[in-house]
VMD Tcl script that draws the C-alpha trace (Angstrom):
set ca {
  {171.42 34.66 61.73}
  {170.36 32.32 64.54}
  {166.88 30.84 64.72}
  {166.24 32.78 67.94}
  {167.26 36.07 66.32}
  {165.07 35.37 63.31}
  {162.11 34.44 65.53}
  {162.54 37.65 67.54}
  {162.59 39.68 64.32}
  {159.40 37.98 63.17}
  {157.80 38.76 66.54}
  {158.73 42.42 66.06}
  {157.15 42.40 62.59}
  {153.92 40.92 63.96}
  {153.80 43.56 66.72}
  {154.37 46.33 64.18}
  {151.74 44.93 61.83}
  {149.13 44.77 64.61}
  {150.03 48.27 65.78}
  {149.67 49.69 62.26}
  {146.45 47.83 61.41}
  {144.85 49.20 64.57}
  {145.59 52.64 63.15}
  {143.84 51.99 59.87}
  {146.66 50.54 57.75}
  {146.08 47.49 55.55}
  {148.77 44.89 54.84}
  {149.62 44.74 51.15}
  {152.71 42.55 51.41}
  {154.69 40.88 54.18}
  {158.41 40.33 53.66}
  {158.54 41.42 50.06}
  {161.73 39.97 48.58}
  {163.74 41.52 45.79}
  {166.88 39.47 45.25}
  {168.53 39.06 48.64}
  {166.89 42.20 50.04}
  {163.45 42.49 51.56}
  {160.91 44.96 52.86}
  {159.39 43.87 56.17}
  {155.92 45.30 55.53}
  {154.22 47.07 52.67}
  {151.16 48.83 54.12}
  {148.44 50.96 52.52}
  {146.01 53.56 53.81}
  {143.92 55.90 51.67}
  {146.11 55.61 48.56}
  {149.37 56.01 50.49}
  {151.75 53.05 50.41}
  {154.30 52.85 53.21}
  {157.36 50.65 52.92}
  {157.97 49.76 56.56}
  {161.25 48.62 58.05}
  {160.83 47.03 61.48}
  {163.67 46.92 63.99}
  {163.19 45.04 67.24}
  {165.48 45.04 70.25}
  {165.27 43.12 73.51}
  {166.68 46.00 75.52}
  {168.12 49.47 75.16}
  {171.77 48.44 75.61}
  {172.37 48.61 71.84}
  {170.56 51.92 71.40}
  {167.25 52.91 69.90}
  {166.09 50.38 67.29}
  {165.25 53.24 64.89}
  {168.93 54.22 64.75}
  {169.77 50.85 63.16}
  {168.30 51.99 59.84}
  {171.49 53.57 58.49}
  {172.23 54.81 54.98}
  {173.12 51.32 53.73}
  {169.81 49.89 54.90}
  {168.01 52.91 53.42}
  {169.70 52.27 50.07}
  {168.59 48.61 50.15}
  {165.04 49.64 51.00}
  {165.01 52.17 48.17}
  {166.08 49.51 45.69}
  {163.51 47.01 46.95}
  {160.78 49.65 46.90}
  {161.64 50.57 43.32}
  {161.25 46.90 42.41}
  {157.91 46.68 44.25}
  {156.61 49.84 42.54}
  {157.60 48.61 39.09}
  {155.76 45.30 39.70}
  {152.76 46.35 41.80}
  {152.50 50.15 41.86}
  {149.58 52.15 40.52}
  {149.64 55.69 39.18}
  {147.31 57.12 41.84}
  {149.40 55.92 44.80}
  {151.85 57.94 46.88}
  {154.82 56.31 48.58}
  {156.90 56.83 51.69}
  {159.32 55.01 53.99}
  {158.42 54.40 57.62}
  {160.45 52.79 60.37}
  {158.89 51.05 63.35}
  {161.10 50.43 66.35}
  {160.03 47.74 68.81}
  {161.68 47.68 72.23}
  {160.88 44.62 74.35}
  {162.00 44.78 77.96}
  {160.60 41.90 79.98}
  {156.83 42.02 79.57}
  {156.87 45.64 78.45}
  {156.72 46.44 74.73}
  {157.26 49.94 73.37}
  {156.47 50.86 69.77}
  {157.88 53.93 68.05}
  {156.61 54.71 64.55}
  {158.61 57.19 62.49}
  {156.53 58.27 59.52}
  {158.34 59.38 56.37}
  {161.64 58.39 58.01}
  {163.68 59.20 54.88}
  {163.09 60.47 51.39}
  {162.49 58.43 48.29}
  {165.04 59.31 45.65}
  {166.48 57.77 42.54}
  {168.69 54.76 43.20}
  {171.22 53.56 40.63}
}
mol new
graphics top color blue
foreach p $ca { graphics top sphere $p radius 0.5 }
foreach p [lrange $ca 0 end-1] q [lrange $ca 1 end] { graphics top cylinder $p $q radius 0.2 }
display resetview
């Protein structure tokens, strides 16, 4: 991954974090790493923990950023979330997976937040 691509991804994560915190979410963890996989943001609000995958695009030519979270990425997120829960989870918390798509076109930034984007299930 090029430095420019990585920097753009980090920009998208910062935009998503600001967008979510303005809506009452609190950052629990940024870029939680489990092996070679990571979760972009772990956010909490009122006992609900959301594992948030952020996808940023610099134009619509490659489709909606949300669509980039395919079954493989979902499987990786499930495994990383299981690791996070085993290390940091508490019995009173509920969990879900959210996806935030960031579309940057010139000076215009659009944010799309998909709550409960896919189900948590057992991962081998």
